[in-house]
C-alpha positions as CSV (number, residue, x, y, z in Angstrom):
1,M,103.3,83.4,98.2
2,P,100.6,81.1,96.7
3,D,98.0,83.2,98.6
4,R,99.3,86.4,96.9
5,L,99.3,84.7,93.5
6,S,95.8,83.5,94.0
7,K,94.6,87.0,95.1
8,L,96.4,88.6,92.1
9,A,94.9,86.0,89.8
10,A,91.5,86.8,91.0
11,L,92.1,90.5,90.4
12,L,93.3,89.7,86.9
13,E,90.1,87.9,86.1
14,A,88.2,91.1,86.9
15,D,90.5,93.2,84.7
16,P,92.8,91.1,82.4
17,A,94.6,94.2,81.2
18,D,95.4,95.9,84.5
19,P,99.1,96.6,84.3
20,F,99.5,96.9,88.1
21,V,98.1,93.4,88.6
22,L,100.1,92.0,85.7
23,Y,103.3,93.5,87.2
24,G,102.4,92.1,90.6
25,L,102.0,88.7,89.2
26,A,105.3,89.0,87.3
27,Q,107.1,90.1,90.5
28,E,105.6,87.2,92.6
29,H,106.7,84.7,90.0
30,A,110.2,86.2,89.7
31,K,110.6,86.0,93.5
32,Q,110.4,82.2,93.3
33,G,113.7,82.3,91.5
34,T,113.4,79.1,89.4
35,D,113.9,79.1,85.7
36,D,110.2,78.2,85.1
37,A,109.2,81.0,87.5
38,H,111.3,83.5,85.6
39,A,109.9,82.4,82.3
40,R,106.4,82.8,83.7
41,A,107.4,86.2,85.1
42,I,108.6,87.3,81.6
43,E,105.2,86.4,80.2
44,F,103.5,88.7,82.7
45,Y,106.0,91.5,82.2
46,D,105.3,91.3,78.5
47,R,101.5,91.5,79.2
48,C,102.1,94.5,81.5
49,I,104.2,96.3,78.9
50,A,101.6,95.6,76.2
51,A,98.9,97.0,78.5
52,D,101.0,100.1,79.4
53,P,104.2,100.7,77.4
54,A,105.1,103.4,79.9
55,Y,105.3,101.0,82.9
56,H,109.1,101.6,83.1
57,Y,110.0,99.2,85.8
58,A,108.4,96.3,84.0
59,Y,111.2,96.6,81.5
60,Y,113.9,96.6,84.2
61,H,112.5,93.6,86.0
62,K,111.8,91.7,82.8
63,A,115.5,92.2,82.0
64,M,116.4,90.9,85.5
65,S,114.5,87.7,84.8
66,Q,116.1,87.4,81.4
67,I,119.5,87.8,83.0
68,A,118.6,85.1,85.6
69,L,117.9,82.8,82.6
70,D,121.3,83.7,81.1
71,D,119.8,85.6,78.2
72,N,121.7,88.9,78.4
73,A,121.1,89.7,74.7
74,A,117.3,89.6,75.2
75,A,117.8,91.6,78.4
76,A,119.8,94.3,76.6
77,T,117.0,94.5,74.0
78,T,114.4,94.8,76.7
79,L,116.4,97.5,78.5
80,R,116.9,99.6,75.3
81,A,113.1,99.5,74.8
82,G,112.7,100.6,78.5
83,L,115.0,103.5,77.9
84,V,113.0,104.7,75.0
85,A,109.8,104.5,77.1
86,A,111.4,106.2,80.1
87,R,112.9,108.9,77.9
88,A,109.5,109.6,76.2
89,S,107.9,110.0,79.6
90,G,110.8,112.1,81.0
91,E,111.3,109.6,83.8
92,H,115.0,110.4,84.7
93,K,115.2,108.0,87.7
94,A,113.9,105.1,85.6
95,M,116.3,106.1,82.8
96,S,119.3,106.1,85.2
97,E,118.4,102.7,86.7
98,I,117.8,101.1,83.3
99,S,120.9,102.6,81.9
100,S,123.0,101.3,84.8
101,L,121.7,97.7,84.4
102,L,122.3,97.9,80.6
103,D,125.9,99.1,81.3
104,Q,126.5,96.1,83.6
105,I,125.5,93.5,81.0
106,T,127.0,95.0,77.9
């Protein structure tokens, strides 16, 4: 995993606003499963969403990290924002998955 993180970090240096790289870094951190790693993942998901607000699954996985940190209220807020983004793009599959997770935590 550190090898993937270092490769993604190098890609991020080349383009600090690349949503794909930001999402990849977030995913790698989230996979580690610790509270610190989830907190770091959330930072990268936030940067991904700022770079591309239509990156629907960043909302979903950010919420998953928030849930892992026992912050369901923040996760619900994230998921509602993700629903707005997915709806605006007509992404029905993303809407369904985000809605399902939101239903589970509210």
